[in-house]
C-alpha positions in Angstrom: -25.0 -50.5 91.9 -28.7 -50.7 92.2 -30.6 -50.3 88.9 -34.0 -48.6 88.7 -34.8 -50.3 85.4 -33.9 -53.7 84.0 -32.8 -52.5 80.6 -30.3 -49.9 79.5 -31.0 -47.3 76.9 -28.8 -46.4 74.0 -28.0 -42.9 72.6 -26.8 -41.9 69.2 -26.2 -38.5 67.6 -27.0 -37.5 64.1 -27.4 -34.6 61.7 -29.9 -36.6 59.6 -33.0 -36.5 61.8 -35.6 -36.9 59.0 -33.8 -39.9 57.5 -33.2 -41.4 60.9 -36.8 -40.9 61.9 -38.0 -42.8 58.9 -35.5 -45.6 59.5 -36.5 -46.2 63.2 -40.2 -45.7 62.7 -40.7 -47.5 59.3 -37.8 -49.9 58.8 -37.3 -50.9 62.5 -40.8 -50.2 63.6 -40.1 -48.7 67.0 -42.9 -46.6 68.4 -42.1 -42.9 69.0 -42.6 -41.7 72.5 -41.7 -38.1 72.9 -39.1 -35.4 72.3 -36.9 -33.5 74.8 -34.8 -30.4 74.3 -31.3 -31.0 75.7 -29.9 -27.6 75.0 -27.0 -26.6 72.8 -29.1 -27.2 69.7 -29.8 -30.9 70.4 -33.2 -32.5 70.6 -33.7 -36.0 71.9 -36.4 -38.1 70.1 -37.2 -41.2 72.2 -38.3 -44.5 70.7 -39.5 -47.4 72.8 -37.8 -50.8 72.4 -39.7 -52.9 74.9 -38.6 -51.5 78.3 -35.5 -49.9 76.7 -35.3 -46.6 74.9 -33.5 -45.7 71.7 -32.4 -42.0 72.1 -32.1 -40.3 68.8 -30.2 -37.1 69.5 -30.7 -34.6 66.6 -27.9 -32.0 66.5 -28.4 -28.7 64.9 -24.6 -28.1 64.4 -22.4 -30.3 62.3 -21.1 -33.3 64.4 -17.5 -34.5 64.4 -16.8 -38.1 63.5 -15.2 -40.2 66.1 -12.0 -42.0 64.9 -13.2 -45.1 66.7 -16.7 -46.4 67.5 -16.4 -49.0 70.3 -20.2 -49.5 70.2 -19.8 -51.6 67.1 -23.5 -52.6 66.7 -26.9 -52.1 68.2 -29.2 -55.2 68.5 -32.9 -54.6 68.6 -35.4 -57.3 69.7 -38.5 -57.3 67.5 -41.6 -59.3 68.2 -42.7 -61.5 65.3 -39.4 -61.5 63.5 -38.4 -65.0 62.4 -34.6 -64.6 61.9 -31.9 -61.9 62.5 -31.7 -59.2 60.0 -28.7 -57.0 59.4 -29.3 -53.3 58.6 -27.4 -50.0 58.5 -29.0 -46.7 59.6 -28.6 -43.6 57.5 -25.3 -42.7 59.2 -23.9 -46.2 58.6 -24.3 -47.5 62.1 -24.7 -51.3 62.3 -28.1 -52.3 63.4 -29.2 -56.0 63.9 -32.8 -56.9 64.3 -33.3 -60.1 66.2 -36.4 -62.1 67.2 -37.5 -61.2 70.7 -35.7 -63.6 73.1 -33.1 -64.6 70.5 -30.0 -65.7 72.4 -31.5 -64.0 75.5 -31.9 -60.6 73.9 -34.9 -58.4 74.7 -35.2 -54.7 74.4 -31.7 -53.5 73.2 -28.3 -55.1 73.4 -25.0 -53.8 72.2 -21.9 -55.4 70.7 -18.8 -53.6 72.1 -15.5 -53.9 70.3 -12.9 -53.8 73.1 -9.1 -54.0 73.2 -9.1 -56.5 76.1 -12.2 -58.7 76.7 -11.0 -59.9 80.1 -10.3 -56.4 81.3 -13.6 -55.0 80.0 -15.5 -57.9 81.5 -13.9 -57.2 84.9 -14.7 -53.5 84.6 -18.4 -54.1 83.9 -18.7 -56.7 86.7 -16.9 -54.5 89.3 -18.2 -51.1 88.3 -21.7 -51.8 87.1 -22.4 -55.1 88.9 -23.0 -57.0 85.7 -22.9 -60.8 85.8 -21.0 -63.0 83.3 -23.3 -65.3 81.3 -20.4 -66.8 79.3 -17.0 -65.5 78.2 -17.6 -62.1 76.6 -21.3 -62.0 77.4 -22.5 -60.0 80.3 -25.9 -59.4 81.7 -26.6 -55.8 82.9 -29.9 -56.0 84.7 -31.9 -57.9 82.2 -30.1 -56.7 79.1 -26.9 -58.1 77.4 -23.5 -56.6 76.6 -21.6 -58.6 74.0 -17.8 -58.0 74.2 -15.9 -58.6 71.0 -12.1 -58.5 70.8 -10.8 -55.8 68.4 -8.7 -57.1 65.5 -5.8 -54.9 66.6 -5.0 -53.1 69.9 -6.7 -49.7 69.6 -6.4 -46.5 71.6 -9.5 -45.6 73.6 -12.1 -43.5 71.9 -11.2 -39.9 72.8 -13.9 -38.1 70.9 -16.4 -36.0 72.8 -19.7 -37.4 73.7 -21.5 -35.3 71.1 -20.2 -37.0 68.0 -21.8 -38.8 65.1 -22.8 -42.4 65.8 -23.7 -44.8 68.6 -22.2 -42.9 71.5 -23.5 -44.0 74.9 -25.4 -46.3 77.2 -27.8 -45.1 79.8 -28.4 -46.9 83.1 -31.3 -45.8 85.2 -30.3 -45.8 88.9 -32.1 -44.9 92.1 -29.4 -42.5 93.3 -27.2 -40.8 90.7 -24.7 -39.4 93.3 -24.3 -42.7 95.1 -23.9 -44.6 91.8 -21.4 -42.1 90.5 -19.3 -42.2 93.7 -19.5 -46.0 93.7 -18.3 -46.2 90.0 -15.4 -44.0 90.7 -14.4 -45.9 93.8 -14.4 -49.1 91.6 -12.0 -47.6 89.1 -14.2 -45.9 86.5 -13.2 -42.6 84.8 -15.5 -39.8 85.8 -16.2 -37.5 82.9 -19.2 -35.5 84.2 -20.2 -35.2 87.8 -23.9 -35.4 88.8 -26.0 -32.5 87.5 -29.8 -31.8 87.3 -31.5 -31.7 83.9 -34.3 -29.5 85.1 -36.9 -31.6 86.9 -36.6 -34.5 84.5 -33.5 -36.3 85.8 -30.2 -36.1 87.6 -27.4 -37.5 85.4 -23.6 -38.2 85.5 -21.2 -39.8 83.0 -18.4 -42.3 83.4 -16.3 -44.0 80.7 -15.1 -47.6 80.4 -11.5 -48.6 79.5 -12.2 -48.2 75.8 -13.7 -44.7 76.2 -17.3 -45.8 75.9 -19.6 -43.2 77.6 -22.0 -44.5 80.2 -24.7 -42.3 81.6 -26.0 -42.8 85.1 -29.5 -41.4 85.2 -31.8 -40.8 88.1 -34.9 -40.1 86.1 -38.0 -38.9 88.0 -40.5 -40.8 85.9 -38.6 -44.0 86.6 -37.7 -43.6 90.3 -40.7 -41.6 91.4 -38.3 -39.2 93.1 -38.5 -35.4 92.8 -35.5 -33.8 91.0 -34.3 -30.4 92.2 
């Protein structure tokens, strides 16, 4: 799979936009970029984290709570920070601020709680062409995925995408249709076939063995290609 951007983005859903906005702008210090209307009463507020994007999806309607949150923590690289700092956002999501470059982390990284580290590592290498840095540590483009063994074998996350919490990763690709077909051929579960989001992007969704949602996005502003 050919990535159009070196760093993945991370999306979360919330019903507490104002509190979340203060958290990401003031406590974390990420610069706000712009807002998109996604439809269905959801607005996406985009914050820059180096070359990555934190996508704060503000839902009008009450969100369900997923029984399991495989994206256990979001790690944010912050320039000028001297040591890691553990935080929780207004919805209780685990957020760790780390000095830029700390243990190879730049932009955003995620800690994924998985039922089988070896199986998940194989999935990400085969489906998304990640490379293994060390056992349980994978490089996806220039960003890191940190796989952590769950304390007990858990059923995959079956909640819908639009649920409270850290819900999905976004990989920017040059060709959404080709990337989606390649992912399915490599064994991924296809949950949403490619569709245009106006002239902004063409997107599709797959899920990993633990039910983590992964968006494949052919975004016009990244690829330089016309959508539609």
